[in-house]
MARROGU-937804 format. One record per residue: residue in one letter; x, z, y of N, C-alpha, C in turn; residue number from 1. Coordinates in steps of 0.001 Angstrom, whole numbers, m for minus. Atoms other than C-alpha are relative to their C-alpha. Example, Ala and Ser with C-alpha at 12.3 -4.5 7.8 and 13.67 -1.06 7.14 Angstrom:
<atoms>
atom type A n_c1 890 n_c3 0 n_c2 m1190 ca_c1 12300 ca_c3 7800 ca_c2 m4500 c_c1 900 c_c3 0 c_c2 1200 seq 1;
atom type S n_c1 m820 n_c3 m60 n_c2 m1190 ca_c1 13670 ca_c3 7140 ca_c2 m1060 c_c1 m770 c_c3 730 c_c2 1090 seq 2;
</atoms>
This chain:
<atoms>
atom type G n_c1 917 n_c3 1038 n_c2 409 ca_c1 24832 ca_c3 95920 ca_c2 43683 c_c1 m1219 c_c3 591 c_c2 m673 seq 1;
atom type S n_c1 1225 n_c3 m444 n_c2 661 ca_c1 21439 ca_c3 96112 ca_c2 42123 c_c1 119 c_c3 m148 c_c2 m1512 seq 2;
atom type Y n_c1 m22 n_c3 25 n_c2 1457 ca_c1 20599 ca_c3 96458 ca_c2 38449 c_c1 m1426 c_c3 53 c_c2 m524 seq 3;
atom type R n_c1 1273 n_c3 m219 n_c2 675 ca_c1 17744 ca_c3 96463 ca_c2 35968 c_c1 289 c_c3 572 c_c2 m1380 seq 4;
atom type V n_c1 m141 n_c3 m626 n_c2 1307 ca_c1 17236 ca_c3 98443 ca_c2 32770 c_c1 m1073 c_c3 m574 c_c2 m912 seq 5;
atom type E n_c1 927 n_c3 533 n_c2 998 ca_c1 15645 ca_c3 96890 ca_c2 29684 c_c1 134 c_c3 835 c_c2 m1261 seq 6;
atom type A n_c1 m18 n_c3 m765 n_c2 1247 ca_c1 14671 ca_c3 98756 ca_c2 26514 c_c1 m845 c_c3 m723 c_c2 m1035 seq 7;
atom type R n_c1 790 n_c3 577 n_c2 1083 ca_c1 13380 ca_c3 97675 ca_c2 23138 c_c1 53 c_c3 940 c_c2 m1197 seq 8;
atom type L n_c1 44 n_c3 m741 n_c2 1249 ca_c1 12306 ca_c3 99376 ca_c2 19924 c_c1 414 c_c3 m933 c_c2 m1122 seq 9;
atom type K n_c1 m409 n_c3 799 n_c2 1154 ca_c1 13899 ca_c3 98156 ca_c2 16719 c_c1 m1222 c_c3 m243 c_c2 m877 seq 10;
atom type S n_c1 1165 n_c3 348 n_c2 812 ca_c1 11348 ca_c3 96360 ca_c2 14538 c_c1 83 c_c3 623 c_c2 m1390 seq 11;
atom type A n_c1 57 n_c3 m547 n_c2 1365 ca_c1 10227 ca_c3 97669 ca_c2 11145 c_c1 808 c_c3 m878 c_c2 m950 seq 12;
atom type A n_c1 m748 n_c3 915 n_c2 871 ca_c1 11710 ca_c3 94565 ca_c2 9486 c_c1 1501 c_c3 192 c_c2 177 seq 13;
atom type S n_c1 m1416 n_c3 m207 n_c2 m267 ca_c1 15058 ca_c3 95152 ca_c2 11168 c_c1 480 c_c3 1325 c_c2 m588 seq 14;
atom type L n_c1 m355 n_c3 m1298 n_c2 585 ca_c1 15066 ca_c3 98812 ca_c2 10115 c_c1 91 c_c3 m89 c_c2 m1523 seq 15;
atom type F n_c1 m17 n_c3 163 n_c2 1458 ca_c1 14220 ca_c3 97885 ca_c2 6520 c_c1 1272 c_c3 m724 c_c2 m437 seq 16;
atom type E n_c1 m1190 n_c3 774 n_c2 350 ca_c1 17012 ca_c3 95308 ca_c2 6432 c_c1 1251 c_c3 851 c_c2 118 seq 17;
atom type K n_c1 m1191 n_c3 m811 n_c2 m232 ca_c1 19532 ca_c3 97768 ca_c2 7827 c_c1 128 c_c3 1122 c_c2 m1036 seq 18;
atom type V n_c1 m42 n_c3 m1169 n_c2 886 ca_c1 18600 ca_c3 100765 ca_c2 5651 c_c1 m42 c_c3 m401 c_c2 m1469 seq 19;
atom type A n_c1 211 n_c3 305 n_c2 1425 ca_c1 17344 ca_c3 99291 ca_c2 2371 c_c1 969 c_c3 m1055 c_c2 m522 seq 20;
atom type L n_c1 m825 n_c3 1093 n_c2 501 ca_c1 19405 ca_c3 96126 ca_c2 2140 c_c1 1492 c_c3 189 c_c2 257 seq 21;
atom type R n_c1 m1423 n_c3 m178 n_c2 m313 ca_c1 22652 ca_c3 97109 ca_c2 3845 c_c1 482 c_c3 1428 c_c2 m196 seq 22;
atom type G n_c1 m378 n_c3 m1383 n_c2 279 ca_c1 22602 ca_c3 100848 ca_c2 3089 c_c1 563 c_c3 755 c_c2 1191 seq 23;
atom type K n_c1 m494 n_c3 m674 n_c2 m1204 ca_c1 23274 ca_c3 101889 ca_c2 6683 c_c1 m1033 c_c3 973 c_c2 527 seq 24;
atom type R n_c1 899 n_c3 m953 n_c2 m650 ca_c1 21786 ca_c3 104717 ca_c2 8726 c_c1 m764 c_c3 m698 c_c2 1124 seq 25;
atom type A n_c1 809 n_c3 546 n_c2 m1092 ca_c1 18987 ca_c3 103909 ca_c2 11148 c_c1 21 c_c3 985 c_c2 1164 seq 26;
atom type D n_c1 m122 n_c3 m932 n_c2 m1117 ca_c1 20247 ca_c3 105869 ca_c2 14129 c_c1 m79 c_c3 m698 c_c2 1350 seq 27;
atom type D n_c1 122 n_c3 753 n_c2 m1252 ca_c1 19616 ca_c3 103162 ca_c2 16722 c_c1 m1404 c_c3 m600 c_c2 105 seq 28;
atom type L n_c1 1390 n_c3 445 n_c2 m40 ca_c1 15828 ca_c3 102979 ca_c2 16931 c_c1 m375 c_c3 m622 c_c2 1336 seq 29;
atom type L n_c1 262 n_c3 510 n_c2 m1339 ca_c1 15931 ca_c3 102195 ca_c2 20640 c_c1 1248 c_c3 m704 c_c2 519 seq 30;
atom type G n_c1 m1102 n_c3 732 n_c2 m621 ca_c1 18097 ca_c3 99561 ca_c2 22290 c_c1 m163 c_c3 52 c_c2 1510 seq 31;
atom type L n_c1 24 n_c3 m95 n_c2 m1457 ca_c1 18993 ca_c3 99925 ca_c2 25962 c_c1 1010 c_c3 m986 c_c2 568 seq 32;
atom type R n_c1 m894 n_c3 965 n_c2 m649 ca_c1 20460 ca_c3 97207 ca_c2 28152 c_c1 m98 c_c3 205 c_c2 1497 seq 33;
atom type V n_c1 m71 n_c3 m95 n_c2 m1451 ca_c1 21595 ca_c3 97638 ca_c2 31743 c_c1 647 c_c3 m1288 c_c2 481 seq 34;
atom type V n_c1 m486 n_c3 1280 n_c2 m511 ca_c1 21998 ca_c3 94332 ca_c2 33577 c_c1 384 c_c3 193 c_c2 1459 seq 35;
atom type L n_c1 m498 n_c3 m134 n_c2 m1367 ca_c1 24150 ca_c3 94422 ca_c2 36701 c_c1 m69 c_c3 m1347 c_c2 694 seq 36;
atom type D n_c1 51 n_c3 1246 n_c2 m758 ca_c1 23368 ca_c3 91774 ca_c2 39299 c_c1 1391 c_c3 m353 c_c2 503 seq 37;
atom type G n_c1 m1292 n_c3 474 n_c2 m464 ca_c1 26320 ca_c3 89674 ca_c2 40327 c_c1 975 c_c3 m264 c_c2 m1113 seq 38;
atom type Y n_c1 m897 n_c3 249 n_c2 1131 ca_c1 27890 ca_c3 89612 ca_c2 36862 c_c1 m98 c_c3 m1457 c_c2 m409 seq 39;
atom type R n_c1 m21 n_c3 1386 n_c2 470 ca_c1 28938 ca_c3 86139 ca_c2 35763 c_c1 678 c_c3 m38 c_c2 m1356 seq 40;
atom type E n_c1 m612 n_c3 176 n_c2 1307 ca_c1 29553 ca_c3 85292 ca_c2 32158 c_c1 1074 c_c3 m1067 c_c2 122 seq 41;
atom type Y n_c1 m1041 n_c3 1013 n_c2 m39 ca_c1 32490 ca_c3 83075 ca_c2 31299 c_c1 141 c_c3 m639 c_c2 m1366 seq 42;
atom type G n_c1 m167 n_c3 738 n_c2 1243 ca_c1 33453 ca_c3 80589 ca_c2 28645 c_c1 m917 c_c3 m1209 c_c2 m26 seq 43;
atom type E n_c1 772 n_c3 1233 n_c2 62 ca_c1 31972 ca_c3 77277 ca_c2 27585 c_c1 m1484 c_c3 251 c_c2 m174 seq 44;
atom type A n_c1 1413 n_c3 m263 n_c2 251 ca_c1 28695 ca_c3 78801 ca_c2 26375 c_c1 m737 c_c3 344 c_c2 1292 seq 45;
atom type A n_c1 619 n_c3 m386 n_c2 m1268 ca_c1 28052 ca_c3 80064 ca_c2 29909 c_c1 331 c_c3 m994 c_c2 1103 seq 46;
atom type G n_c1 m289 n_c3 1014 n_c2 m996 ca_c1 29100 ca_c3 76881 ca_c2 31658 c_c1 1344 c_c3 156 c_c2 682 seq 47;
atom type G n_c1 m1337 n_c3 m151 n_c2 m554 ca_c1 32652 ca_c3 78044 ca_c2 32379 c_c1 45 c_c3 698 c_c2 1342 seq 48;
atom type L n_c1 m6 n_c3 m699 n_c2 m1281 ca_c1 31672 ca_c3 80212 ca_c2 35356 c_c1 1044 c_c3 1097 c_c2 3 seq 49;
atom type P n_c1 m1023 n_c3 m1056 n_c2 m33 ca_c1 34428 ca_c3 82556 ca_c2 36496 c_c1 m630 c_c3 1376 c_c2 44 seq 50;
atom type R n_c1 445 n_c3 m1394 n_c2 m40 ca_c1 34055 ca_c3 86284 ca_c2 36029 c_c1 506 c_c3 615 c_c2 1289 seq 51;
atom type R n_c1 m407 n_c3 m660 n_c2 m1246 ca_c1 34117 ca_c3 88326 ca_c2 39227 c_c1 943 c_c3 1149 c_c2 m298 seq 52;
atom type A n_c1 m916 n_c3 m1135 n_c2 147 ca_c1 36909 ca_c3 90832 ca_c2 39660 c_c1 m806 c_c3 1287 c_c2 4 seq 53;
atom type G n_c1 653 n_c3 m1292 n_c2 43 ca_c1 35749 ca_c3 94305 ca_c2 38699 c_c1 m1247 c_c3 67 c_c2 m859 seq 54;
atom type D n_c1 1218 n_c3 m24 n_c2 805 ca_c1 32792 ca_c3 93255 ca_c2 36511 c_c1 153 c_c3 884 c_c2 m1228 seq 55;
atom type H n_c1 m204 n_c3 m789 n_c2 1209 ca_c1 34276 ca_c3 94824 ca_c2 33394 c_c1 17 c_c3 1487 c_c2 330 seq 56;
atom type S n_c1 m64 n_c3 m1422 n_c2 m361 ca_c1 35042 ca_c3 98109 ca_c2 35139 c_c1 m1364 c_c3 512 c_c2 447 seq 57;
atom type R n_c1 1354 n_c3 m410 n_c2 m375 ca_c1 31500 ca_c3 98191 ca_c2 36618 c_c1 m831 c_c3 277 c_c2 m1241 seq 58;
atom type C n_c1 765 n_c3 m180 n_c2 1236 ca_c1 30015 ca_c3 97777 ca_c2 33143 c_c1 457 c_c3 1241 c_c2 m752 seq 59;
atom type L n_c1 m496 n_c3 m1199 n_c2 679 ca_c1 32262 ca_c3 100446 ca_c2 31656 c_c1 m417 c_c3 1268 c_c2 733 seq 60;
atom type A n_c1 456 n_c3 m1158 n_c2 m772 ca_c1 31285 ca_c3 102821 ca_c2 34480 c_c1 m1460 c_c3 326 c_c2 m349 seq 61;
atom type V n_c1 1386 n_c3 m219 n_c2 411 ca_c1 27609 ca_c3 102337 ca_c2 33547 c_c1 m34 c_c3 622 c_c2 m1387 seq 62;
atom type R n_c1 m69 n_c3 m556 n_c2 1351 ca_c1 28495 ca_c3 103046 ca_c2 29914 c_c1 397 c_c3 1480 c_c2 34 seq 63;
atom type Q n_c1 m405 n_c3 m1404 n_c2 m121 ca_c1 30221 ca_c3 106293 ca_c2 30959 c_c1 m1166 c_c3 871 c_c2 452 seq 64;
atom type V n_c1 1170 n_c3 m750 n_c2 m452 ca_c1 27082 ca_c3 107423 ca_c2 32792 c_c1 m969 c_c3 180 c_c2 m1163 seq 65;
atom type A n_c1 894 n_c3 m88 n_c2 1161 ca_c1 24958 ca_c3 106628 ca_c2 29718 c_c1 552 c_c3 999 c_c2 m1016 seq 66;
atom type G n_c1 m619 n_c3 m941 n_c2 925 ca_c1 27438 ca_c3 108578 ca_c2 27570 c_c1 m188 c_c3 1447 c_c2 430 seq 67;
atom type R n_c1 227 n_c3 m1357 n_c2 m500 ca_c1 27104 ca_c3 111627 ca_c2 29807 c_c1 m1463 c_c3 414 c_c2 m175 seq 68;
atom type L n_c1 1424 n_c3 m314 n_c2 126 ca_c1 23294 ca_c3 111407 ca_c2 29655 c_c1 m437 c_c3 198 c_c2 m1448 seq 69;
atom type W n_c1 521 n_c3 8 n_c2 1361 ca_c1 22790 ca_c3 110714 ca_c2 25947 c_c1 1056 c_c3 245 c_c2 m1067 seq 70;
atom type G n_c1 m1064 n_c3 m199 n_c2 984 ca_c1 26140 ca_c3 111407 ca_c2 24263 c_c1 675 c_c3 m1324 c_c2 m325 seq 71;
atom type E n_c1 m768 n_c3 1204 n_c2 314 ca_c1 28800 ca_c3 108975 ca_c2 23195 c_c1 m538 c_c3 m666 c_c2 m1264 seq 72;
atom type V n_c1 427 n_c3 784 n_c2 1157 ca_c1 27744 ca_c3 106223 ca_c2 20818 c_c1 962 c_c3 m1171 c_c2 m161 seq 73;
atom type A n_c1 m836 n_c3 1179 n_c2 242 ca_c1 29584 ca_c3 103342 ca_c2 19208 c_c1 m594 c_c3 m1185 c_c2 766 seq 74;
atom type F n_c1 485 n_c3 1190 n_c2 m689 ca_c1 29358 ca_c3 100110 ca_c2 21137 c_c1 998 c_c3 m1126 c_c2 m193 seq 75;
atom type S n_c1 m858 n_c3 1174 n_c2 68 ca_c1 30726 ca_c3 96592 ca_c2 21054 c_c1 233 c_c3 m493 c_c2 1416 seq 76;
atom type D n_c1 m355 n_c3 423 n_c2 m1352 ca_c1 32565 ca_c3 95482 ca_c2 24187 c_c1 19 c_c3 m1529 c_c2 54 seq 77;
atom type Y n_c1 103 n_c3 1456 n_c2 m50 ca_c1 31313 ca_c3 91910 ca_c2 24563 c_c1 486 c_c3 m574 c_c2 1317 seq 78;
atom type I n_c1 m613 n_c3 504 n_c2 m1225 ca_c1 32851 ca_c3 91679 ca_c2 28011 c_c1 1463 c_c3 m302 c_c2 m281 seq 79;
atom type A n_c1 m1416 n_c3 203 n_c2 343 ca_c1 36414 ca_c3 92121 ca_c2 26757 c_c1 157 c_c3 m1040 c_c2 m1114 seq 80;
atom type S n_c1 m47 n_c3 928 n_c2 1130 ca_c1 35659 ca_c3 90129 ca_c2 23565 c_c1 m1368 c_c3 m637 c_c2 m178 seq 81;
atom type P n_c1 1332 n_c3 604 n_c2 65 ca_c1 32632 ca_c3 87887 ca_c2 24129 c_c1 m247 c_c3 m693 c_c2 m1342 seq 82;
atom type K n_c1 394 n_c3 736 n_c2 1190 ca_c1 30714 ca_c3 86452 ca_c2 21191 c_c1 77 c_c3 m1496 c_c2 295 seq 83;
atom type A n_c1 m91 n_c3 1451 n_c2 m175 ca_c1 31070 ca_c3 82715 ca_c2 20625 c_c1 m1291 c_c3 m596 c_c2 547 seq 84;
atom type N n_c1 1286 n_c3 533 n_c2 m467 ca_c1 27351 ca_c3 82247 ca_c2 21367 c_c1 m312 c_c3 400 c_c2 1450 seq 85;
atom type G n_c1 188 n_c3 m370 n_c2 m1392 ca_c1 27764 ca_c3 83712 ca_c2 24863 c_c1 m777 c_c3 1278 c_c2 213 seq 86;
atom type Y n_c1 765 n_c3 m1236 n_c2 m135 ca_c1 25815 ca_c3 86915 ca_c2 24140 c_c1 892 c_c3 1126 c_c2 426 seq 87;
</atoms>
């Protein structure tokens, strides 16, 4: 299937909040999102659409490639445990 890559820089306000207010390290200045076409979200927030077989393994395979390119980083698996807001 096809895909698209989206990137964003963390805002100065977000960095200030993370470092000064929460006392955390700012080691995630750039956010990267890879969107795989054909993926369907599931749950009420997404209209109850079924998830296609293999979607989770496709996403984890992309994560493995990113890990080989840039090193392993912590991540939240919102496919296995989706947020209540559907994100």
